[in-house]
C-alpha positions in Angstrom: 0.0 0.0 0.0 1.2 3.4 -0.8 1.0 6.0 1.8 0.6 9.8 1.2 3.3 11.8 2.8 2.1 13.9 5.8 3.1 17.2 4.1 0.6 16.6 1.2 -2.4 15.8 3.3 -5.4 18.1 2.4 -3.6 19.8 -0.5 -6.3 18.6 -3.0 -9.0 20.2 -1.0 -7.1 23.5 -0.9 -6.5 23.3 -4.7 -10.2 22.7 -5.3 -11.3 25.6 -3.0 -9.0 28.0 -4.8 -9.6 26.7 -8.3 -13.4 26.5 -8.4 -14.1 30.3 -7.9 -11.5 31.1 -10.5 -13.1 28.8 -13.0 -16.6 30.2 -12.2 -15.3 33.8 -12.8 -13.7 32.7 -16.1 -17.0 31.1 -17.1 -18.9 34.4 -16.2 -16.4 36.4 -18.3 -17.1 34.1 -21.3 -20.9 34.7 -20.7 -20.3 38.5 -20.6 -18.3 38.5 -23.9 -21.0 36.3 -25.5 -23.7 38.6 -24.3 -21.8 41.6 -25.8 -21.2 39.9 -29.2 -24.8 38.7 -29.4 -26.1 42.2 -28.7 -23.7 43.7 -31.2 -24.8 41.2 -33.9 -28.5 41.8 -33.2 -28.0 45.6 -33.5 -26.2 45.3 -36.8 -28.8 43.0 -38.2 -31.6 45.3 -37.1 -29.9 48.3 -38.6 -29.5 46.5 -41.9 -33.2 45.5 -41.9 -34.3 49.0 -41.0 -32.3 50.7 -43.7 -33.6 48.2 -46.3 -37.2 48.9 -45.2 -36.6 52.7 -45.4 -35.4 52.4 -49.0 -38.7 50.8 -50.0 -40.8 53.8 -48.9 -41.7 56.8 -51.1 -41.3 59.7 -48.6 -39.1 60.6 -45.7 -41.8 60.3 -43.0 -42.9 56.8 -44.1 -39.2 55.8 -44.4 -38.5 57.0 -40.9 -41.5 55.2 -39.5 -40.6 52.0 -41.4 -37.0 52.1 -40.1 -38.1 52.5 -36.5 -40.8 49.8 -36.7 -38.5 47.3 -38.6 -35.6 47.8 -36.2 -37.9 47.3 -33.2 -39.4 44.1 -34.7 -36.0 42.7 -35.7 -34.4 43.1 -32.2 -34.8 40.2 -29.7 -36.4 41.0 -26.4 -33.1 40.6 -24.6 -31.6 43.7 -26.3 -32.7 47.2 -25.2 -32.3 49.8 -27.9 -33.2 53.4 -28.6 -35.5 54.1 -31.6 -33.7 53.9 -34.9 -32.6 57.2 -36.4 -32.8 57.7 -40.2 -30.5 60.3 -41.8 -29.1 61.0 -45.2 -30.4 62.3 -48.4 -33.9 60.9 -49.2 -33.9 61.8 -52.9 -33.5 59.6 -56.0 -29.9 58.5 -56.1 -29.3 59.5 -52.5 -28.0 57.4 -49.7 -29.9 56.9 -46.4 -28.4 55.7 -43.2 -29.9 54.2 -40.0 -28.1 54.5 -36.7 -29.1 52.3 -33.7 -27.8 52.5 -30.2 -28.4 49.6 -27.8 -27.3 48.7 -24.3 -25.9 45.4 -22.9 -26.9 44.7 -19.4 -24.5 43.4 -16.9 -27.0 43.2 -14.0 -26.2 39.6 -13.0 -22.5 39.7 -13.6 -21.4 41.8 -10.6 -19.3 39.0 -9.2 -16.6 39.7 -11.9 -16.9 43.5 -11.4 -19.3 44.3 -14.3 -22.1 46.6 -13.3 -24.7 48.6 -15.2 -24.8 48.6 -19.0 -22.5 49.1 -21.9 -23.4 50.8 -25.2 -23.4 49.1 -28.5 -24.0 51.1 -31.7 -24.6 49.9 -35.2 -25.3 51.7 -38.5 -26.1 50.7 -42.0 -26.6 52.7 -45.2 -28.2 52.0 -48.5 -28.6 53.9 -51.8 -32.0 54.9 -53.1 -32.7 53.8 -56.7 -31.8 56.7 -59.0 -34.9 56.1 -61.2 -37.3 55.7 -58.3 -39.8 58.4 -57.7 -39.4 59.8 -54.1 -41.5 62.5 -52.5 -43.8 64.9 -54.2 -46.9 64.1 -56.2 
């Protein structure tokens, strides 16, 4: 039978007690990065969809409403964003742009020092068809 030397007795318990919290913190950090990347991807996709919807409209007011509505519909419920902002030149051959600002919540990751929210912004632009009739009668 092999005998454990007296100096090593209990060292495995100490290693486990020190190692488990470190592993949990690393896991929470991975969750935080995943949450940020997911929110960033959702914001970029929503901005793309919003600018596409805006280019299909005939006037600036309808385009702005379509951009806001499409962005809100495209975002998952886990992402909190301000309404989409449409800018650019809404004339035939012009380019329109949608800007979207969202927030990533860290409310349950305080153990690793993350608190509050972090901003994520996305924008997308698209040209209007040069031969498309926009605005006016």
